[in-house]
N, C-alpha and C positions, 0 to 999 in steps of 0.2 A: 618350454624350449629355451635354448641358451646359445651363446656365441662366445668364442674366445678370440679376441683380437690381439695382434702383436703390439701395436702402439695406437694410442688415440690420435689419429691423423685422418685427414679427409679421404684418402683412398680406402682405408679400412672402414671408416664410418659410412661411406657410400654403400658398401656391401651390407653392413649391419642395418642401415636404415631401410634398404629394400627388403631384407629378410624380415624385419619386424613388420613392415607395412603389409607384406604378403601374408604373413601369419595372422595378423589382426583382421585382415580382410576375409581370410578363409574361416577363421574361428574368432569372432568378436570376443574380447575379454581375455585373449591369450596373454599369459604372463611371459615376458622375455627377460632372461637373466643375462647380464653382461659381465665380462671381465677382460682385462688387458694384462698381458704378461710382461710388457715392456721389454720384449726380447723376440728376436726372429729365429733363434737357433735352439735354445735350451728346452728340449721336449719335456723334461720333468716339470718345468714351470707351467706349461700349458696343460699337462696332464693333471696337475694338482688343482688348477682352476676348474677344469672340466669335471673332475671327481666331486668337487664341492658343489658345482651346479647340478650334477646328477643326484647327489644326496639331497639337494633342495627341491627335487622333483622334475628336473629336465629329462625329457625322453628323446630329445634331438639336440645334438651339439654341432654347431657350425663353426669351423675353424677358419680364421682369416689371419693367420699368424706364421705364414711361411713354414720353414722346417720345424719350428717350435710347435706348430699346430698338429704335427703328426702325433705328438703326445696327447692332444685332446682327442684325436680319432682313436688312439689306442685305449684311452679311458672309455670311450663309447663302446668299443669292442669288448673290453673287460667287463663292463657293467650291462652289456646286452641292450644298449639303446642305439638309436640311429646316429650316424655321423654324416656330416656334409663337408665335402672337400672344397678346395678353392684353387683358382688359377688354372690348373690342369685337371684332367679327369683322374680322380683318385679311386675309381671303382676297383682297380687292381688290388687295393688293400683288403678287400673282402666284401661279403654281401651285407655287412652292417653299414656300408656307405650307401646312404639313400640316393645321393646324387652329388654333383659338384657344381659350383658356380665357376664357369669358365671365363677366362680372358682370351679373346681371339687376337693375340699379338700378331700372328701370321696374317690375319685379315687386315689389321691396322697397317702393317708394313706394306702389304700389297696395295691397299687403297691409297696410301700416301704416295708411293712410287707412281702409281697410275695417275694421280692428280698432278704430279710434277711433269710427267710425260705429256698429259693432255692440256697443260697450261692453266689448270684451275687451282693450283697450290697457292695459298696466300701466305702461310708462315706467320711467325711472330705471336702465336697464341696456342692455346690447347685445342685439340680436336677430339671429340668424343664419338666413338663408334658404338652403335647399339645392336640390338637383336637383328634388326633388318639388314645390317651389314656384317653380321657374324662377329662383331666386336666383343660380344658377350654371349653367353648361352648356358645351357645346362648339360652336364655330363651324362654318362650312362646311368639309367635308373637301376637300382638294385633288383635282382631277380626276385627278391622277397617282398618288394614293394607292392602295395595294393594296386591292381591294374586300373581300377576306376580313378584312383587318385593320380596315377601317372598320366592317364588320358586327359583328365581335367587340367593338370599342370601344363601339358603340351598344348592344349587349347588356349590357355591363358598366355603362354609364350607366343603363340601365333597372333593373338589379339594385340599384344604389346608390339610385336614386330610390324603389324599393319597400322599402328597408330590408333587403334581402337581403345586402348587403355593408356591414359597419360597422367602426368602429375605424380609419378611415383617419387616419394621423398628421397633425397640424397643426403640429408643431414639428420643427425640424431637430436 
């Protein structure tokens, strides 16, 4: 499997660390290939990185590179491997999109406003919203995905939301 990041920075690496941890937990010994485009926009850069990763054996390409990452997902489609989107549900790109790693910005804004209204807002720091608050999540699964794998993934997502699975790495 592989991933194309926009830049090597903490928000991108948090996605990649979780991706790697999940893959290694599911299939011990999984090899994960990394690449950074150092660009958020140039789709050709991300496509080139993804094509190289696919040539080296990747069957799943996760993009964490904004608009540039659309090039990585295009490479996945061209080479008939899975792509994983980021930030919003990118399933509209085609059935080659296995799923997407979602950021629930709407939930974060709502919960922040709610905390201001109810007087629990503290400010002055970073606030992280998880699965249990819909701050992150998974997008639509591809209709071509294995139903057993989708069900297993949804069960793990629920366990994480309930706090039954903890200690997921956030650094590479």
